[in-house]
C-alpha positions in Angstrom: 13.4 -56.1 -51.6 12.8 -57.4 -54.9 9.9 -54.5 -55.6 12.2 -52.0 -54.6 15.2 -53.4 -56.9 12.5 -53.0 -59.9 11.7 -49.2 -58.9 15.6 -48.5 -58.8 15.7 -50.4 -61.8 12.9 -49.0 -64.1 13.1 -45.4 -62.9 17.3 -45.4 -63.2 16.8 -47.1 -66.6 14.8 -44.4 -68.0 17.4 -41.8 -66.7 19.9 -43.2 -68.1 18.6 -43.9 -71.5 17.8 -40.2 -71.1 21.5 -39.1 -70.5 22.5 -42.1 -73.6 20.4 -40.2 -75.8 21.7 -37.0 -75.3 25.1 -37.6 -74.9 25.1 -39.6 -78.4 23.3 -37.0 -80.0 25.9 -34.6 -79.3 28.6 -36.7 -80.1 26.8 -38.1 -83.5 26.6 -34.2 -84.6 29.7 -33.0 -83.6 28.9 -30.5 -81.2 31.1 -32.0 -78.2 31.6 -28.3 -77.2 27.6 -28.7 -75.8 28.9 -31.9 -73.6 29.6 -29.7 -70.6 26.7 -27.9 -70.1 24.8 -31.1 -70.7 26.6 -32.7 -67.8 26.0 -29.7 -65.7 22.3 -29.8 -66.2 22.2 -33.5 -65.3 24.6 -32.9 -62.3 22.2 -30.1 -60.8 19.3 -32.5 -61.5 21.3 -35.3 -59.4 21.8 -33.2 -56.7 18.7 -31.7 -56.3 17.4 -35.4 -56.5 19.5 -36.6 -53.8 18.7 -33.4 -51.4 14.9 -33.9 -51.9 15.4 -37.7 -50.6 17.2 -36.1 -47.9 15.0 -33.7 -46.9 12.2 -36.4 -47.1 14.1 -39.1 -45.1 15.4 -36.1 -42.1 13.2 -33.5 -42.5 10.2 -35.4 -41.2 12.0 -37.0 -38.4 11.3 -33.9 -35.8 7.5 -33.8 -36.9 5.2 -35.5 -34.3 3.7 -38.9 -35.1 0.1 -38.1 -36.2 2.3 -35.0 -39.0 4.4 -37.9 -40.1 1.7 -40.4 -40.6 -0.4 -37.8 -42.4 2.7 -36.6 -44.4 3.9 -39.5 -45.2 0.3 -41.1 -46.2 -0.3 -38.0 -48.3 2.9 -38.4 -50.3 2.6 -41.8 -50.8 -0.7 -40.7 -52.2 1.0 -38.3 -55.1 3.9 -40.6 -55.4 1.4 -43.4 -56.7 -0.2 -40.9 -58.9 3.2 -40.0 -60.3 3.9 -43.4 -61.7 1.0 -44.3 -62.7 1.5 -41.1 -64.8 4.5 -42.3 -65.9 4.1 -45.5 -66.8 1.2 -44.4 -69.3 3.1 -42.1 -70.1 6.2 -44.2 -71.1 4.0 -47.0 -72.8 2.7 -44.1 -75.3 5.9 -42.5 -75.9 8.9 -45.2 -75.4 9.1 -46.0 -79.2 9.4 -42.1 -80.1 11.6 -41.3 -77.2 14.7 -40.9 -78.8 13.4 -38.5 -81.6 11.4 -36.4 -79.1 14.8 -35.8 -77.6 16.6 -35.1 -80.1 14.3 -32.8 -81.3 14.4 -30.6 -78.1 18.2 -30.8 -78.0 18.1 -29.3 -81.4 16.2 -26.7 -80.2 18.6 -25.7 -77.5 21.3 -26.1 -79.7 20.2 -23.1 -81.4 19.7 -20.9 -78.1 22.5 -21.4 -76.3 24.2 -22.9 -73.1 21.7 -21.8 -70.7 19.0 -23.6 -72.8 21.2 -26.7 -72.9 21.6 -26.7 -69.2 17.7 -26.3 -68.8 17.0 -29.1 -71.2 19.4 -31.8 -69.8 17.9 -30.8 -66.2 14.5 -31.4 -67.3 15.1 -34.5 -68.9 16.6 -36.0 -66.1 15.4 -33.8 -62.9 11.8 -35.0 -63.6 12.7 -38.6 -63.5 15.1 -38.0 -60.3 12.5 -36.2 -58.1 9.8 -38.6 -59.3 12.1 -41.5 -58.1 12.9 -39.9 -54.7 9.8 -39.5 -53.9 8.7 -43.2 -55.2 11.5 -44.9 -53.2 11.2 -42.8 -50.1 7.0 -44.3 -50.1 7.8 -47.6 -51.1 10.5 -47.7 -48.6 8.6 -46.8 -45.6 6.0 -49.5 -47.0 8.0 -52.3 -47.3 9.8 -52.4 -43.9 11.1 -49.3 -42.1 14.2 -49.7 -39.9 15.6 -52.1 -42.3 18.3 -51.2 -44.8 17.4 -54.3 -47.3 14.7 -51.9 -49.3 17.6 -49.2 -49.7 19.8 -51.7 -50.9 17.2 -53.1 -53.4 17.1 -49.7 -55.1 20.5 -49.1 -55.3 21.1 -51.8 -56.7 18.5 -51.4 -59.5 19.9 -47.8 -59.9 23.3 -49.3 -60.3 22.0 -52.1 -62.8 20.5 -49.6 -65.0 23.6 -47.6 -65.1 25.3 -50.4 -66.5 23.1 -51.2 -68.9 22.8 -47.7 -70.1 26.8 -47.8 -70.6 26.1 -50.9 -72.6 23.4 -49.3 -74.6 25.6 -46.5 -75.4 28.1 -48.7 -76.5 25.9 -50.8 -78.7 26.6 -53.7 -77.0 23.0 -53.8 -75.9 20.1 -53.6 -78.1 17.1 -52.7 -76.0 12.9 -53.0 -77.0 11.8 -50.4 -74.9 8.3 -51.1 -75.8 8.6 -54.4 -74.2 10.6 -53.7 -71.4 8.6 -50.9 -70.2 5.2 -52.8 -70.8 6.9 -55.5 -68.5 8.3 -53.7 -66.1 5.6 -50.9 -65.8 2.7 -53.7 -65.4 4.6 -55.1 -62.2 5.3 -51.4 -61.2 1.5 -51.1 -60.9 1.5 -53.9 -58.5 4.2 -52.1 -56.4 2.4 -48.9 -56.3 -1.0 -50.7 -55.5 0.9 -51.6 -52.2 2.2 -48.3 -51.7 -1.4 -46.6 -52.0 -2.5 -49.4 -49.7 0.2 -48.1 -47.1 -0.5 -44.6 -47.5 -4.3 -45.3 -46.9 -3.3 -46.9 -43.4 -0.8 -44.1 -42.5 -3.7 -42.0 -43.2 -5.8 -43.9 -40.7 -2.9 -43.8 -38.4 -2.9 -40.2 -38.5 -6.7 -39.7 -37.7 -7.6 -38.2 -40.9 -9.3 -41.5 -42.2 -11.4 -43.6 -39.9 -11.4 -47.5 -39.6 -8.4 -48.1 -38.3 -9.6 -51.1 -36.7 -12.4 -52.2 -38.9 -9.3 -55.4 -40.4 -11.0 -57.0 -43.9 -9.0 -60.0 -42.6 -6.1 -60.8 -40.7 -4.0 -64.2 -41.4 -1.2 -63.2 -39.3 -1.0 -66.7 -37.9 -0.5 -68.0 -41.2 1.8 -65.6 -43.0 3.5 -64.2 -39.8 5.3 -60.6 -40.8 8.6 -61.4 -39.5 8.8 -65.0 -41.5 11.2 -65.4 -44.4 7.7 -65.9 -46.8 5.8 -63.0 -44.9 9.5 -60.8 -45.4 9.5 -61.7 -49.1 6.0 -60.9 -49.8 5.8 -57.6 -48.2 9.1 -56.7 -50.3 8.0 -58.0 -53.2 4.2 -56.9 -53.3 3.9 -54.9 -49.8 1.8 -57.4 -48.8 0.1 -57.0 -44.8 -1.6 -59.8 -43.7 -4.0 -58.0 -41.7 -5.6 -55.2 -43.9 -8.1 -52.4 -43.0 -11.6 -52.5 -45.3 -10.1 -49.2 -47.1 -6.9 -50.8 -47.4 -7.9 -53.7 -49.2 -10.8 -51.5 -51.3 -8.4 -48.9 -52.5 -5.8 -51.7 -53.5 -8.1 -53.5 -55.3 -9.8 -50.9 -57.1 -6.4 -49.5 -58.2 -5.3 -52.7 -59.3 -7.9 -53.7 -61.3 -8.6 -50.5 -62.8 -5.3 -49.6 -63.7 -3.5 -53.1 -64.7 -6.7 -53.4 -67.1 -6.5 -49.6 -68.7 -2.4 -50.3 -69.0 -2.7 -54.1 -70.6 -4.9 -52.6 -72.8 -3.5 -52.7 -76.8 -2.7 -49.2 -78.1 -5.3 -47.9 -80.5 -4.1 -48.1 -83.9 -4.3 -44.5 -85.8 -6.8 -44.0 -88.0 -5.7 -43.6 -91.6 -6.3 -40.3 -93.3 -9.6 -40.3 -95.1 -8.6 -39.6 -98.8 -9.0 -36.3 -100.7 -11.9 -35.6 -102.7 -11.1 -35.2 -106.1 -11.5 -31.3 -107.6 -14.4 -30.9 -109.8 -13.2 -30.0 -113.0 -14.1 -26.4 -114.3 -15.5 -25.7 -117.5 
């Protein structure tokens, strides 16, 4: 449940901060007339994201078991790829997010209502669709048939909305770089579990071999239905009997991606001094 709460919190806070920056900038520049198209774009983005999540949840129920597993595994891997890109992108741009969004909003204000709707839609829609896909994959990985993962996601989103409101009101100061660094590292761990689960889905669909080649089995020591087994699965998507492929993919992703993510950012090189122009004479 904690892993899903983290997803809802991080992804929801990204969207909340985007909305706060857009609205605050329009109010600050006395462009309140542009708030309506901006909220329209945000509403469209939220509606499409919810519809996409519903399609993923209910649209796959009529498929055969093999087709469900193949689709679920493929989308899990895609969602991990998108979240990995997002984590690195946010690490790079967190400090400059406000200026980047305000620049886009200035350009949209000059172009008219349609551009404002499109700017708000694209700014929030990317977060919404990405969140819907990754939440769906994570809920599948952390326990189908249980409401706990979904509750965790909703609690995370609710917390993000509240923090976003505090941020907008000026009651909360957030060091975005540090926040996204810590939550990004934890999200990489969650994503590694989702990726391993996606591989298991592909094995159950018959797309990959090795379904019965277990790397180890410690189910007797950590029963999946015990409180600590449920806790480990909810937080880390832990599986006590992974296949060899699952363990290899999980280890490779976690080591490589986490190492790259934790590397300190390279300082920008100072511009080379200009050579003096030779005197004529």
